[in-house]
C-alpha positions as CSV (number, residue, x, y, z in Angstrom):
1,M,-12.1,8.8,4.8
2,Q,-12.9,6.6,7.8
3,A,-13.4,3.6,5.5
4,L,-10.0,4.2,4.0
5,V,-8.4,4.3,7.4
6,E,-10.2,1.1,8.4
7,G,-9.1,-0.6,5.2
8,Y,-5.5,0.4,5.9
9,K,-5.8,-1.0,9.5
10,R,-7.1,-4.3,8.2
11,V,-4.2,-4.7,5.7
12,V,-1.7,-3.9,8.5
13,E,-3.3,-6.5,10.7
14,W,-3.3,-9.1,7.9
15,N,0.3,-8.4,7.2
16,K,1.2,-8.9,10.9
17,K,-0.7,-12.3,10.9
18,A,1.2,-13.3,7.7
19,N,4.4,-12.5,9.5
20,S,5.3,-9.7,7.0
21,K,8.1,-7.8,8.7
22,N,9.3,-4.3,8.1
23,E,13.1,-3.6,7.9
24,K,14.8,-1.6,10.7
25,V,13.9,2.0,10.2
26,F,16.2,4.2,8.1
27,T,18.7,1.4,7.3
28,D,19.7,0.7,3.8
29,A,17.4,-2.4,3.9
30,W,14.5,-0.1,5.0
31,W,15.1,2.2,2.0
32,D,15.3,-0.8,-0.3
33,Q,12.0,-2.1,1.1
34,L,10.4,1.3,0.4
35,Q,11.8,1.3,-3.1
36,L,10.5,-2.2,-3.7
37,Q,7.0,-1.2,-2.5
38,S,7.2,1.9,-4.8
39,T,8.0,-0.4,-7.7
40,L,5.1,-2.7,-6.9
41,I,2.8,0.3,-6.6
42,E,3.9,1.4,-10.1
43,E,3.4,-2.0,-11.5
44,E,-0.1,-2.3,-10.1
45,G,-0.8,1.2,-11.4
46,I,0.2,0.2,-14.9
47,E,-2.1,-2.9,-14.7
48,T,-4.9,-0.6,-13.5
49,A,-4.3,1.7,-16.4
50,E,-4.2,-1.2,-18.9
51,S,-7.5,-2.5,-17.5
52,A,-9.0,1.0,-18.0
53,A,-7.6,1.3,-21.5
54,L,-9.2,-2.1,-22.4
55,K,-12.4,-1.1,-20.7
56,E,-12.3,-4.3,-18.5
57,Q,-15.3,-3.8,-16.3
58,V,-14.6,-6.8,-14.1
59,N,-10.8,-6.4,-13.8
60,I,-10.6,-2.7,-13.1
61,L,-11.8,-3.0,-9.5
62,K,-9.4,-5.8,-8.7
63,E,-6.5,-3.9,-10.2
64,S,-7.4,-0.7,-8.3
65,L,-7.6,-2.7,-5.0
66,D,-4.2,-4.2,-5.7
67,V,-2.8,-0.7,-5.9
68,A,-4.4,0.1,-2.5
69,I,-3.1,-3.0,-0.8
70,V,0.5,-2.5,-1.9
71,L,0.2,1.2,-1.0
72,F,-1.1,0.3,2.5
73,K,1.9,-1.9,3.1
74,Q,4.1,1.1,2.2
75,L,2.1,3.3,4.5
76,D,2.6,0.7,7.3
77,I,6.4,0.9,6.7
78,L,6.2,4.7,7.1
79,A,4.0,4.5,10.2
80,E,6.5,2.2,11.9
81,A,9.1,4.8,11.2
82,G,7.1,7.4,13.1
83,Y,5.1,9.0,10.3
84,D,1.5,9.9,11.3
85,V,-0.1,7.9,8.5
86,E,-3.6,7.7,10.1
87,G,-3.5,11.4,10.9
88,A,-2.5,12.2,7.3
89,L,-5.2,9.9,5.9
90,E,-7.9,11.6,8.1
91,A,-6.6,15.0,7.1
92,V,-7.0,14.4,3.3
């Protein structure tokens, strides 16, 4: 689990350097941002499933990591709202 937490932290730091901002917590824009992230997670999940169905040995890892990266952004949005994301990751 420690590697997962470290990966999450690296994505959060990269997003900060890229000036990726989260919306103000619990506003309509914030909920819209979460909905968009959820849609992106779903899309990346579909691409991962398609890669698995096609037995694409090279592409399956890339698609799986895309899911993780988009999910980490969503977790960052939740962490900024006060959710204990790191604690939850470590508890899993």
